[in-house]
N, C-alpha and C positions, 0 to 999 in steps of 0.2 A: 504495498500499501503506498501510497505517497501523498503528501500534501500539494494541491495547487490552488492558485486564482483563477477566475474566470474570467476573460478578458472580455470574449465579447461572442455572438452565435455567429454562425460558419453556414451558408448557405449554398445548398448544393442540392440543386432540382434536379439532374437526371443521375439516377442511384439505380442501385443493382434492385432484383427483385428481393423483397425481404426487408429494405432498409428503407424504405418511402417514407414509414412515420416515426422513425428517431430523430429526436432535437441533437444536434452534433453542435459545440462549444471550442472556442479557443481557449486553452489552459495555458497559462504561464506554471513552467516547474523550474525556478533559478531564474536561469539567462533562455532558457530554450522553450518552445513552444511546440502544443501537439495538440491534435484535436481527439476529442473525446466526444463518449456518448453519455446524453444527458438523461439519468433514469431516475433523476427525482425535482427537477422543476430548478433549477438555480439561474440567476441573474448574474450579470456582470459586476464584477467587484467581491463575490462571494468566494469565501475559503472552503476547499472543496476535500473530499477524502480520494482519492481515484486506485483503482484498482488494474492489474495489467494480467495480461497473456490470460490464460484458462478462465480466470476468475472474470476477468473482462467481456468473455463471449457471454459466461452463464449469468452475470449481472445484468447484462444487453437482453436476455430474453432466451438465449439459447447456447448450447456448447459450437454448433454448428454459425452463429452469428460474427460476421466478420469484423471485428472489434480490439483491439489492441489494449484501448483507454477506455474506463467508463465509471463515471461519476456515481458513488454509491452514497454519498453521506454530504450535507452541509454541517460546516463547520460553525457553531454558534458565536466563537471570540476566538481570534487569532491574528496575530501573532499575540502571543502572554503579553502585557503590559510590560514585563523587567526585561522582556528579550526588542520591544518595539523600538524600531529606529528611524528616525526622523517622520513618524508617521503624526497622526493628530495629536492636539495634547490635551488634556482636558480642563 
């Protein structure tokens, strides 16, 4: 599992059968960007828990599903206040 931040939706109108109704999001893991299947209803800015490999396919709905990364949870508060650097101040 990894922690990522949702950047924006990814629009792709031409898809393979079985992939048509899945929401895709661009997520950032450090400095790299990846595309993830959204299985929980995220919005840009959310910090999320992502799974990869066979866990990503199963979380997206089927072991045959073509996903390498699937969002399985929205984190309520991240990063922890004592690790936040340069973020919002209270």
